[in-house]
C-alpha positions as MATLAB code, in Angstrom:
seq = 'MFRQLPGPLWVRISASMLLIAAAVALLFDIVFPWIFSLAALSDPTIGTAPVQGGTTWR';
ca = [
      23.408   -0.392    2.786;
      24.471   -3.874    2.088;
      28.326   -3.039    2.656;
      27.350   -1.612    5.922;
      26.266   -4.653    7.420;
      28.610   -6.625    9.624;
      29.505  -10.431    8.923;
      30.327  -12.970    5.880;
      28.360  -12.840    3.028;
      25.513  -15.095    3.947;
      24.946  -13.202    7.124;
      24.363  -10.253    4.912;
      22.338  -11.903    2.562;
      20.198  -13.119    5.617;
      19.775   -9.892    7.203;
      18.991   -7.920    3.928;
      16.107  -10.415    3.354;
      14.980   -9.980    6.874;
      14.929   -6.260    6.401;
      13.456   -6.010    3.278;
      10.762   -8.330    4.783;
      10.286   -6.479    7.986;
       9.578   -3.316    5.398;
       7.133   -5.194    3.270;
       5.209   -6.067    6.279;
       5.271   -2.563    7.659;
       3.869   -1.066    4.609;
       0.849   -3.649    4.457;
       0.262   -3.668    8.038;
       0.321    0.334    8.821;
       1.124    2.297    5.603;
      -1.184    0.881    2.737;
      -4.261    0.683    5.470;
      -3.606    4.033    6.464;
      -3.542    5.499    3.042;
      -6.293    3.507    1.859;
      -8.766    4.955    4.663;
      -7.632    8.530    3.462;
      -8.643    7.789   -0.013;
     -12.523    7.335   -0.840;
     -11.926    4.490   -3.387;
     -14.450    2.097   -1.624;
     -17.280    4.636   -2.468;
     -19.059    3.178   -5.305;
     -21.252    6.033   -5.918;
     -20.417    8.631   -8.752;
     -22.792   11.167   -8.177;
     -25.454   11.864   -5.712;
     -28.089   13.779   -7.626;
     -30.692   12.048   -9.502;
     -30.861   12.765  -13.261;
     -34.581   14.262  -13.591;
     -36.662   13.459  -16.701;
     -34.141   11.469  -18.588;
     -31.786    8.556  -19.046;
     -29.042    8.007  -16.822;
     -26.592    7.746  -19.753;
     -25.359   10.788  -21.043;
];
């Protein structure tokens, strides 16, 4: 992809850095929050049934 960009070397480096920054921003602003909302990683409970007549450690 780097060779497909037009211009001298410094323009291609600048354009590549801009494209990488845009991709990272897209991941952090849209993709990662969407994936996190699908996964229930923020639920702190392990089980919902209480243990009857004993300790909680098994």
